[in-house]
DRENDO-1510 file (C-alpha; in Angstrom, 1 decimal, always signed):
<recs>
REC; n; res; u; v; w
REC; 1; MET; +151.1; +115.2; +83.5 .
REC; 2; ALA; +149.6; +112.2; +85.2 .
REC; 3; SER; +149.3; +111.9; +89.0 .
REC; 4; GLY; +149.0; +109.1; +91.4 .
REC; 5; ALA; +151.2; +106.7; +89.6 .
REC; 6; PRO; +151.6; +103.5; +91.7 .
REC; 7; ASP; +154.9; +102.9; +93.3 .
REC; 8; THR; +156.5; +99.6; +92.3 .
REC; 9; GLN; +157.2; +98.7; +95.9 .
REC; 10; ASP; +153.5; +99.0; +96.8 .
REC; 11; ARG; +152.3; +96.4; +94.2 .
REC; 12; ARG; +153.5; +93.2; +95.9 .
REC; 13; PRO; +150.8; +90.6; +96.5 .
REC; 14; GLU; +150.3; +89.1; +99.9 .
REC; 15; ALA; +150.7; +85.5; +98.5 .
REC; 16; ALA; +152.2; +84.9; +95.1 .
REC; 17; THR; +150.5; +82.5; +92.8 .
REC; 18; THR; +153.2; +82.8; +90.1 .
REC; 19; PRO; +156.9; +83.6; +90.7 .
REC; 20; LEU; +156.8; +87.1; +89.3 .
REC; 21; ASP; +153.5; +88.3; +90.6 .
REC; 22; GLY; +153.6; +92.1; +91.2 .
REC; 23; ILE; +156.5; +92.7; +88.7 .
REC; 24; ARG; +155.7; +95.1; +85.9 .
REC; 25; VAL; +157.6; +94.8; +82.7 .
REC; 26; LEU; +157.6; +97.2; +79.7 .
REC; 27; GLU; +158.5; +95.7; +76.4 .
REC; 28; ILE; +159.7; +98.0; +73.5 .
REC; 29; GLY; +160.5; +95.2; +71.2 .
REC; 30; ALA; +159.8; +93.6; +67.8 .
REC; 31; TYR; +160.1; +90.3; +66.1 .
REC; 32; MET; +161.7; +87.6; +68.3 .
REC; 33; ALA; +164.4; +88.1; +70.9 .
REC; 34; ALA; +162.9; +90.7; +73.2 .
REC; 35; PRO; +159.3; +89.5; +72.9 .
REC; 36; PHE; +160.5; +85.9; +73.6 .
REC; 37; ALA; +162.2; +87.2; +76.7 .
REC; 38; THR; +159.1; +89.0; +77.9 .
REC; 39; MET; +157.0; +86.0; +77.1 .
REC; 40; GLN; +159.0; +84.0; +79.6 .
REC; 41; LEU; +158.5; +86.7; +82.2 .
REC; 42; ALA; +154.8; +86.9; +81.4 .
REC; 43; ASP; +154.5; +83.2; +81.8 .
REC; 44; LEU; +156.1; +83.5; +85.2 .
REC; 45; GLY; +153.4; +86.0; +86.2 .
REC; 46; ALA; +154.9; +89.4; +85.4 .
REC; 47; GLU; +152.5; +92.0; +84.1 .
REC; 48; VAL; +154.0; +92.7; +80.6 .
REC; 49; ILE; +152.9; +95.8; +78.8 .
REC; 50; LYS; +153.9; +95.7; +75.2 .
REC; 51; ILE; +154.6; +99.2; +73.8 .
REC; 52; GLU; +153.7; +99.3; +70.1 .
REC; 53; ASN; +153.7; +101.7; +67.3 .
REC; 54; PRO; +150.1; +102.6; +66.4 .
REC; 55; GLU; +151.1; +102.3; +62.7 .
REC; 56; GLY; +150.9; +98.5; +62.5 .
REC; 57; GLY; +152.5; +97.6; +65.8 .
REC; 58; ASP; +155.1; +94.8; +66.1 .
REC; 59; PRO; +156.0; +93.7; +62.6 .
REC; 60; VAL; +155.3; +90.1; +63.6 .
REC; 61; ARG; +151.6; +91.1; +63.4 .
REC; 62; GLY; +152.2; +91.1; +59.7 .
REC; 63; THR; +153.7; +87.6; +59.7 .
REC; 64; GLY; +151.6; +84.8; +58.4 .
REC; 65; PRO; +149.8; +82.5; +58.4 .
REC; 66; HIS; +146.9; +84.8; +59.3 .
REC; 67; LEU; +143.5; +83.7; +60.7 .
REC; 68; ASP; +140.7; +86.2; +60.2 .
REC; 69; GLY; +143.4; +88.8; +59.6 .
REC; 70; HIS; +145.4; +88.0; +62.8 .
REC; 71; SER; +148.9; +86.6; +62.9 .
REC; 72; SER; +149.0; +83.1; +64.2 .
REC; 73; PRO; +152.7; +83.4; +65.3 .
REC; 74; PHE; +152.0; +86.7; +67.1 .
REC; 75; ALA; +149.1; +85.2; +69.1 .
REC; 76; ARG; +151.5; +82.6; +70.5 .
REC; 77; LEU; +154.7; +84.7; +71.0 .
REC; 78; ASN; +152.9; +87.5; +72.8 .
REC; 79; ARG; +150.6; +85.6; +75.1 .
REC; 80; ASN; +149.9; +86.9; +78.6 .
REC; 81; LYS; +150.7; +90.5; +77.6 .
REC; 82; ARG; +148.9; +93.8; +77.4 .
REC; 83; SER; +149.2; +96.1; +74.3 .
REC; 84; VAL; +149.6; +99.9; +74.6 .
REC; 85; ALA; +149.9; +101.8; +71.4 .
REC; 86; LEU; +152.0; +105.0; +71.7 .
REC; 87; ASP; +153.4; +107.3; +69.1 .
REC; 88; LEU; +157.0; +107.8; +70.2 .
REC; 89; LYS; +157.5; +110.5; +67.6 .
REC; 90; SER; +155.2; +112.7; +69.6 .
REC; 91; ASP; +155.9; +114.5; +72.8 .
REC; 92; ASP; +152.7; +113.2; +74.4 .
REC; 93; GLY; +153.7; +109.6; +73.5 .
REC; 94; ILE; +157.2; +110.0; +75.0 .
REC; 95; ALA; +155.7; +111.6; +78.2 .
REC; 96; ALA; +153.2; +108.7; +78.6 .
REC; 97; LEU; +156.1; +106.2; +78.2 .
REC; 98; ARG; +158.1; +108.1; +80.8 .
REC; 99; GLU; +155.1; +107.9; +83.2 .
REC; 100; LEU; +155.0; +104.1; +82.6 .
REC; 101; ILE; +158.7; +103.7; +83.1 .
REC; 102; GLY; +158.3; +105.4; +86.5 .
REC; 103; THR; +156.0; +102.6; +87.6 .
REC; 104; ALA; +158.0; +99.7; +86.0 .
REC; 105; ASP; +160.3; +97.1; +87.5 .
REC; 106; VAL; +161.8; +96.1; +84.2 .
REC; 107; LEU; +162.2; +97.5; +80.7 .
REC; 108; VAL; +163.2; +95.2; +77.9 .
REC; 109; GLN; +164.0; +96.8; +74.5 .
REC; 110; ASN; +165.6; +95.5; +71.3 .
REC; 111; LEU; +165.8; +98.7; +69.2 .
REC; 112; ARG; +169.1; +99.5; +67.5 .
REC; 113; PRO; +171.8; +100.7; +70.0 .
REC; 114; GLY; +171.3; +104.4; +70.7 .
REC; 115; ALA; +167.7; +104.6; +69.4 .
REC; 116; LEU; +166.2; +105.1; +72.9 .
REC; 117; ASP; +169.0; +107.4; +73.9 .
REC; 118; ARG; +168.0; +109.7; +71.1 .
REC; 119; LEU; +164.5; +109.8; +72.5 .
REC; 120; GLY; +165.8; +110.7; +76.0 .
REC; 121; LEU; +165.0; +107.2; +77.2 .
REC; 122; GLY; +168.5; +105.6; +77.5 .
REC; 123; TYR; +169.5; +103.8; +80.7 .
REC; 124; ASP; +171.2; +106.8; +82.3 .
REC; 125; ALA; +168.1; +109.0; +81.8 .
REC; 126; VAL; +165.5; +106.6; +82.9 .
REC; 127; SER; +167.5; +105.2; +85.8 .
REC; 128; ALA; +167.5; +108.7; +87.2 .
REC; 129; LEU; +163.7; +108.7; +86.9 .
REC; 130; ASN; +163.4; +105.2; +88.4 .
REC; 131; PRO; +166.6; +104.0; +90.2 .
REC; 132; ARG; +165.1; +100.5; +90.8 .
REC; 133; LEU; +164.5; +99.8; +87.1 .
REC; 134; ILE; +166.1; +96.8; +85.5 .
REC; 135; TYR; +166.9; +98.0; +82.0 .
REC; 136; VAL; +167.5; +95.2; +79.5 .
REC; 137; SER; +169.0; +96.0; +76.1 .
REC; 138; VAL; +168.8; +93.2; +73.5 .
REC; 139; SER; +170.7; +93.7; +70.3 .
REC; 140; GLY; +172.5; +91.8; +67.5 .
REC; 141; TRP; +176.1; +92.6; +68.6 .
REC; 142; GLY; +175.9; +94.4; +72.0 .
REC; 143; GLN; +175.7; +98.0; +73.0 .
REC; 144; ASP; +179.3; +98.8; +72.3 .
REC; 145; GLY; +182.2; +97.4; +70.2 .
REC; 146; PRO; +183.1; +97.8; +66.5 .
REC; 147; LEU; +179.9; +95.9; +65.3 .
REC; 148; ALA; +177.4; +97.6; +67.6 .
REC; 149; ALA; +175.9; +99.9; +65.0 .
REC; 150; LEU; +175.3; +97.1; +62.5 .
REC; 151; PRO; +171.9; +95.5; +62.0 .
REC; 152; GLY; +171.9; +92.2; +63.7 .
REC; 153; LEU; +169.6; +89.3; +62.6 .
REC; 154; ASP; +169.6; +85.8; +63.8 .
REC; 155; ILE; +171.2; +84.4; +60.7 .
REC; 156; MET; +174.0; +87.0; +60.9 .
REC; 157; ALA; +174.7; +85.9; +64.5 .
REC; 158; GLN; +174.7; +82.3; +63.5 .
REC; 159; ALA; +177.1; +83.0; +60.7 .
REC; 160; ARG; +179.6; +85.2; +62.5 .
REC; 161; GLY; +179.2; +83.2; +65.7 .
REC; 162; GLY; +180.4; +80.0; +64.1 .
REC; 163; LEU; +177.2; +78.0; +64.2 .
REC; 164; MET; +176.8; +77.9; +60.5 .
REC; 165; SER; +180.3; +76.6; +60.1 .
REC; 166; ILE; +179.5; +73.4; +62.0 .
REC; 167; THR; +175.8; +72.9; +60.9 .
REC; 168; GLY; +174.8; +70.8; +57.9 .
REC; 169; ALA; +176.3; +67.9; +56.1 .
REC; 170; GLU; +180.1; +67.4; +55.6 .
REC; 171; GLY; +181.1; +69.0; +52.3 .
REC; 172; GLY; +177.6; +70.7; +51.9 .
REC; 173; GLU; +176.6; +74.3; +51.7 .
REC; 174; PRO; +176.5; +76.4; +54.9 .
REC; 175; ALA; +173.3; +75.8; +56.9 .
REC; 176; LYS; +171.7; +77.6; +59.8 .
REC; 177; VAL; +170.0; +75.9; +62.7 .
REC; 178; GLY; +166.3; +75.3; +61.7 .
REC; 179; VAL; +164.9; +77.6; +64.4 .
REC; 180; PRO; +166.2; +81.2; +65.1 .
REC; 181; ILE; +168.5; +79.8; +67.8 .
REC; 182; CYS; +170.4; +83.0; +68.5 .
REC; 183; ASP; +167.2; +85.0; +68.8 .
REC; 184; LEU; +165.6; +82.5; +71.1 .
REC; 185; THR; +168.7; +81.9; +73.3 .
REC; 186; CYS; +169.3; +85.7; +73.6 .
REC; 187; GLY; +165.7; +85.9; +74.8 .
REC; 188; LEU; +166.3; +83.2; +77.4 .
REC; 189; TYR; +169.5; +84.9; +78.6 .
REC; 190; ALA; +167.6; +88.2; +78.8 .
REC; 191; ALA; +164.9; +86.6; +80.9 .
REC; 192; LEU; +167.5; +84.8; +83.2 .
REC; 193; GLY; +169.5; +88.0; +83.5 .
REC; 194; THR; +166.3; +89.9; +84.4 .
REC; 195; VAL; +165.3; +87.5; +87.3 .
REC; 196; SER; +168.9; +87.6; +88.5 .
REC; 197; ALA; +168.9; +91.4; +88.5 .
REC; 198; LEU; +165.6; +91.4; +90.3 .
REC; 199; ARG; +167.1; +89.2; +93.0 .
REC; 200; ALA; +170.1; +91.5; +93.2 .
REC; 201; ARG; +167.7; +94.4; +93.6 .
REC; 202; ASP; +166.1; +92.7; +96.5 .
REC; 203; LEU; +169.5; +92.8; +98.2 .
REC; 204; THR; +170.7; +96.2; +97.1 .
REC; 205; GLY; +167.6; +98.2; +96.3 .
REC; 206; GLU; +169.1; +99.3; +93.0 .
REC; 207; GLY; +168.4; +98.5; +89.4 .
REC; 208; GLN; +171.0; +97.9; +86.7 .
REC; 209; HIS; +171.6; +97.7; +83.0 .
REC; 210; LEU; +171.7; +94.3; +81.2 .
REC; 211; ASP; +173.4; +94.1; +77.8 .
REC; 212; VAL; +172.5; +90.9; +76.0 .
REC; 213; SER; +173.4; +90.1; +72.3 .
REC; 214; LEU; +172.4; +87.5; +69.7 .
REC; 215; TYR; +176.1; +87.2; +68.8 .
REC; 216; GLU; +177.4; +86.3; +72.2 .
REC; 217; SER; +174.4; +84.1; +72.8 .
REC; 218; GLY; +175.3; +82.0; +69.8 .
REC; 219; VAL; +179.0; +81.8; +70.7 .
REC; 220; SER; +178.1; +80.6; +74.2 .
REC; 221; TYR; +177.0; +77.3; +72.6 .
REC; 222; ALA; +180.5; +76.4; +71.5 .
REC; 223; ILE; +181.4; +74.3; +74.5 .
REC; 224; TRP; +182.9; +71.3; +72.5 .
REC; 225; GLU; +184.4; +73.6; +69.9 .
REC; 226; ALA; +186.1; +75.8; +72.5 .
REC; 227; GLY; +187.3; +72.8; +74.4 .
REC; 228; LYS; +188.9; +71.5; +71.2 .
REC; 229; TYR; +190.3; +74.7; +69.9 .
REC; 230; PHE; +191.8; +76.0; +73.1 .
REC; 231; ALA; +193.4; +72.6; +73.9 .
REC; 232; THR; +194.7; +71.7; +70.4 .
REC; 233; GLY; +194.1; +74.6; +68.0 .
REC; 234; GLU; +191.8; +72.3; +66.0 .
REC; 235; VAL; +188.9; +73.9; +64.2 .
REC; 236; GLY; +185.7; +71.8; +63.9 .
REC; 237; GLY; +183.5; +71.6; +60.8 .
REC; 238; PRO; +180.0; +70.3; +59.9 .
REC; 239; LEU; +179.3; +66.7; +60.9 .
REC; 240; GLY; +175.7; +66.4; +59.9 .
REC; 241; SER; +173.9; +65.0; +62.9 .
REC; 242; ALA; +177.0; +63.4; +64.4 .
REC; 243; HIS; +178.5; +64.3; +67.7 .
REC; 244; GLN; +181.8; +66.2; +67.8 .
REC; 245; THR; +183.8; +63.5; +69.7 .
REC; 246; SER; +181.8; +60.3; +70.2 .
REC; 247; ALA; +180.1; +57.7; +68.1 .
REC; 248; PRO; +177.6; +56.3; +67.3 .
REC; 249; TYR; +175.7; +59.4; +68.3 .
REC; 250; GLN; +173.7; +60.6; +65.3 .
REC; 251; ALA; +170.9; +59.9; +62.9 .
REC; 252; ILE; +170.8; +56.4; +61.4 .
REC; 253; ARG; +168.9; +55.5; +58.2 .
REC; 254; THR; +166.2; +52.8; +58.4 .
REC; 255; ALA; +164.1; +51.1; +55.8 .
REC; 256; ASP; +161.4; +53.7; +56.0 .
REC; 257; GLY; +163.1; +56.8; +57.5 .
REC; 258; TRP; +165.5; +57.7; +60.2 .
REC; 259; CYS; +166.1; +57.4; +64.0 .
REC; 260; THR; +168.7; +58.8; +66.3 .
REC; 261; VAL; +170.9; +56.7; +68.5 .
REC; 262; GLY; +173.4; +57.5; +71.3 .
REC; 263; ALA; +175.5; +54.5; +72.1 .
REC; 264; VAL; +178.6; +56.0; +73.6 .
REC; 265; SER; +179.0; +54.4; +77.0 .
REC; 266; PRO; +180.5; +50.9; +77.4 .
REC; 267; LYS; +177.0; +49.6; +78.4 .
REC; 268; THR; +175.0; +51.2; +75.7 .
REC; 269; TRP; +177.6; +50.3; +73.0 .
REC; 270; GLN; +177.4; +46.7; +74.0 .
REC; 271; GLY; +173.6; +46.8; +74.1 .
REC; 272; PHE; +173.6; +48.5; +70.7 .
REC; 273; CYS; +175.7; +45.9; +69.0 .
REC; 274; THR; +174.0; +43.0; +70.6 .
REC; 275; ALA; +170.5; +44.2; +69.8 .
REC; 276; LEU; +171.3; +44.7; +66.1 .
REC; 277; GLY; +173.4; +41.6; +65.7 .
REC; 278; LEU; +176.6; +43.5; +65.3 .
REC; 279; THR; +178.7; +41.6; +67.8 .
REC; 280; GLU; +181.7; +41.5; +65.5 .
REC; 281; LEU; +182.1; +45.2; +66.2 .
REC; 282; LEU; +182.5; +44.4; +69.9 .
REC; 283; ASP; +185.4; +42.2; +69.0 .
REC; 284; ASP; +187.2; +44.9; +67.0 .
REC; 285; PRO; +189.6; +46.8; +69.4 .
REC; 286; GLY; +189.5; +49.8; +67.1 .
REC; 287; TYR; +185.9; +50.4; +68.2 .
REC; 288; THR; +186.4; +50.1; +71.9 .
REC; 289; GLU; +186.4; +53.8; +72.8 .
REC; 290; PRO; +183.9; +56.4; +71.7 .
REC; 291; GLY; +186.6; +58.6; +70.3 .
REC; 292; ASP; +188.0; +55.7; +68.3 .
REC; 293; ARG; +184.6; +54.9; +66.9 .
REC; 294; HIS; +184.2; +58.6; +66.0 .
REC; 295; ALA; +187.5; +58.6; +64.1 .
REC; 296; ARG; +186.3; +55.6; +62.1 .
REC; 297; ARG; +182.8; +56.8; +61.4 .
REC; 298; ALA; +183.3; +56.5; +57.7 .
REC; 299; GLU; +183.5; +52.7; +58.3 .
REC; 300; LEU; +181.2; +52.4; +61.3 .
REC; 301; ILE; +178.1; +54.1; +60.1 .
REC; 302; PRO; +177.8; +52.1; +56.8 .
REC; 303; ALA; +178.2; +48.9; +58.8 .
REC; 304; ILE; +175.4; +49.9; +61.1 .
REC; 305; GLU; +173.1; +51.0; +58.3 .
REC; 306; ALA; +173.7; +47.8; +56.4 .
REC; 307; VAL; +171.6; +46.3; +59.2 .
REC; 308; THR; +169.2; +49.1; +60.0 .
REC; 309; THR; +168.1; +49.8; +56.4 .
REC; 310; GLY; +166.7; +46.2; +56.5 .
REC; 311; MET; +164.5; +47.2; +59.5 .
REC; 312; THR; +161.7; +49.8; +59.9 .
REC; 313; THR; +162.2; +52.7; +62.2 .
REC; 314; ASP; +159.8; +51.3; +64.7 .
REC; 315; GLU; +161.7; +48.0; +64.7 .
REC; 316; VAL; +165.0; +49.7; +65.3 .
REC; 317; VAL; +163.7; +51.9; +68.0 .
REC; 318; THR; +161.9; +49.1; +69.7 .
REC; 319; ALA; +164.9; +46.8; +69.7 .
REC; 320; LEU; +167.3; +49.4; +70.9 .
REC; 321; GLN; +165.1; +50.9; +73.6 .
REC; 322; ALA; +164.5; +47.3; +74.9 .
REC; 323; ALA; +168.3; +47.0; +75.2 .
REC; 324; GLY; +168.5; +50.2; +77.2 .
REC; 325; VAL; +170.1; +52.2; +74.3 .
REC; 326; PRO; +168.9; +55.8; +73.8 .
REC; 327; CYS; +167.0; +55.8; +70.5 .
REC; 328; VAL; +164.0; +57.7; +69.2 .
REC; 329; PRO; +162.5; +58.4; +65.8 .
REC; 330; ILE; +163.1; +61.8; +64.0 .
REC; 331; ASN; +159.6; +63.4; +64.2 .
REC; 332; ARG; +158.1; +65.9; +61.9 .
REC; 333; TYR; +156.3; +68.8; +63.7 .
REC; 334; ASP; +152.9; +67.3; +62.9 .
REC; 335; GLU; +154.0; +64.3; +65.0 .
REC; 336; VAL; +155.5; +66.6; +67.7 .
REC; 337; PHE; +152.3; +68.6; +68.1 .
REC; 338; THR; +150.2; +65.4; +68.5 .
REC; 339; ASP; +152.8; +63.5; +70.6 .
REC; 340; ASP; +151.2; +61.3; +73.2 .
REC; 341; HIS; +153.9; +62.1; +75.8 .
REC; 342; LEU; +153.5; +65.8; +75.5 .
REC; 343; ARG; +149.7; +65.5; +75.6 .
REC; 344; SER; +149.9; +63.3; +78.7 .
REC; 345; ARG; +151.9; +66.0; +80.4 .
REC; 346; ASP; +149.4; +68.7; +79.4 .
REC; 347; PHE; +152.1; +70.6; +77.5 .
REC; 348; PHE; +149.8; +72.2; +75.0 .
REC; 349; TRP; +147.0; +74.5; +76.2 .
REC; 350; GLN; +144.3; +76.8; +74.9 .
REC; 351; ALA; +144.5; +80.5; +75.2 .
REC; 352; GLU; +141.6; +82.8; +74.6 .
REC; 353; HIS; +141.8; +85.4; +71.8 .
REC; 354; PRO; +139.1; +88.1; +71.4 .
REC; 355; VAL; +138.6; +87.3; +67.7 .
REC; 356; LEU; +140.0; +83.8; +67.1 .
REC; 357; GLY; +138.4; +82.2; +70.1 .
REC; 358; THR; +140.9; +79.6; +71.4 .
REC; 359; VAL; +144.5; +79.5; +70.2 .
REC; 360; GLU; +146.6; +76.4; +71.0 .
REC; 361; GLN; +149.8; +77.3; +72.8 .
REC; 362; LEU; +153.1; +75.7; +73.4 .
REC; 363; GLY; +153.6; +75.0; +77.1 .
REC; 364; SER; +156.4; +76.5; +79.2 .
REC; 365; PRO; +159.2; +74.0; +80.0 .
REC; 366; MET; +159.5; +75.6; +83.4 .
REC; 367; ARG; +157.3; +73.3; +85.6 .
REC; 368; LEU; +157.4; +74.9; +89.0 .
REC; 369; GLY; +155.5; +72.7; +91.5 .
REC; 370; GLY; +154.3; +75.5; +93.8 .
REC; 371; THR; +154.0; +78.5; +91.5 .
REC; 372; PRO; +153.3; +77.2; +88.0 .
REC; 373; PRO; +153.6; +79.4; +84.9 .
REC; 374; ARG; +150.5; +81.4; +84.0 .
REC; 375; ARG; +148.2; +80.3; +81.2 .
REC; 376; GLY; +146.4; +83.5; +80.3 .
REC; 377; PRO; +145.2; +85.1; +77.1 .
REC; 378; ALA; +146.7; +84.9; +73.6 .
REC; 379; GLY; +148.6; +87.8; +72.1 .
REC; 380; PRO; +146.5; +91.0; +72.4 .
REC; 381; LEU; +145.0; +93.2; +69.7 .
REC; 382; LEU; +147.0; +96.3; +68.8 .
REC; 383; GLY; +146.5; +98.9; +71.5 .
REC; 384; ALA; +143.8; +96.9; +73.2 .
REC; 385; ASP; +144.9; +98.0; +76.7 .
REC; 386; THR; +145.9; +101.6; +75.9 .
REC; 387; THR; +142.9; +103.2; +77.6 .
REC; 388; ASP; +143.0; +101.0; +80.7 .
REC; 389; VAL; +146.8; +101.4; +81.3 .
REC; 390; LEU; +146.7; +105.1; +80.8 .
REC; 391; ARG; +143.7; +105.4; +83.1 .
REC; 392; GLU; +145.6; +103.4; +85.7 .
REC; 393; LEU; +148.4; +106.0; +85.4 .
REC; 394; GLY; +145.9; +108.7; +86.3 .
REC; 395; TYR; +145.5; +110.2; +82.9 .
REC; 396; PRO; +142.2; +112.0; +82.4 .
REC; 397; ARG; +139.8; +110.9; +79.7 .
REC; 398; GLN; +140.6; +113.9; +77.5 .
REC; 399; ALA; +144.3; +113.2; +77.5 .
REC; 400; ILE; +143.8; +109.6; +76.7 .
REC; 401; ASP; +141.6; +110.5; +73.8 .
REC; 402; ARG; +144.2; +112.9; +72.5 .
REC; 403; LEU; +147.0; +110.2; +72.7 .
REC; 404; ILE; +144.8; +107.7; +70.9 .
REC; 405; ALA; +143.9; +110.2; +68.2 .
REC; 406; GLU; +147.6; +111.0; +67.7 .
REC; 407; GLY; +148.3; +107.4; +67.0 .
REC; 408; ALA; +145.3; +107.0; +64.8 .
REC; 409; ALA; +146.3; +110.0; +62.8 .
REC; 410; GLY; +149.7; +108.4; +62.0 .
REC; 411; ALA; +148.3; +105.0; +61.2 .
REC; 412; PRO; +147.7; +103.9; +57.6 .
REC; 413; GLY; +144.2; +104.4; +56.3 .
</recs>
């Protein structure tokens, strides 16, 4: 239908100001993993076009807290993106998406495996349309295998992937990691895979399909557990905040709270004991090696806390840091979000939102000296960019109006 669609090879800037300038990414995603992946790409300068259902859009838009009717989490997770509302149940909506795919460098999607294939938008179909396309499929369990058709949520991946078997207190109920770690890690792997595939395309001229799952992302964390199991057959369990093999490397109780310590090298172990007046532990040969101390944690930690519970957190942290021992307090998030160190490094920043004004954002940990991450607008309003993007594709005004009307007709009243 449309004509004059730009060729991806013709959209390269003369001088990049961000690493992914000139890269167009389509996101057909919801909730966390795919949008988190495309947020990384958007931060790095890619043009990310978020394809949303006109009937409410990404379900995260309905996730609170809400400010003036707008989701606070959505405004942060979807920064630096454009929103195009297309009804993919209509022929016109599918046709418009196919036009967009023809102009894209990357497509990131986290629908159930097979969902886009049924719409004629699976990898084989769209790679014939755009052979240079990087097609990223994010799912719970992967695109094939016995579990592929099952719904996959972060907690499911944490459970089956072993993370919940080692998280929490010894003898306690199963616990998940406090953040959706499999979702987030899967998003990071998807972003890393994308930039790697773009580099490969620079060399070969060809796109490819990436298959990234929450399950395998979670299992990839099991470095210590795999080292133990494949060497000895031993299966680890929950250790609270303790390390798998060394001690003291965990949370320690104080008179007014907690701090964390990591005194596992000979130098830090000596400094730890000296700073806290526990020199008798230095004289005990059973505490010489980190592994020996780990094996005797049931004796060691109470001996340490007999001293630290008589000190405030600040006193413990000050004494140990002065001795060169890694030690910090355990912060609540209100303390994190007002942390002097993060503020001094300009980690937090303000993004403009068309309704909410400024929205404070978490910074990108990727501090590229020459091409820093972009700090653009907060998450867009649903369908805010539909008209502009379709016009860029060459759609006439009448066709744009029809597409928008189709979406509005299906939206709740």
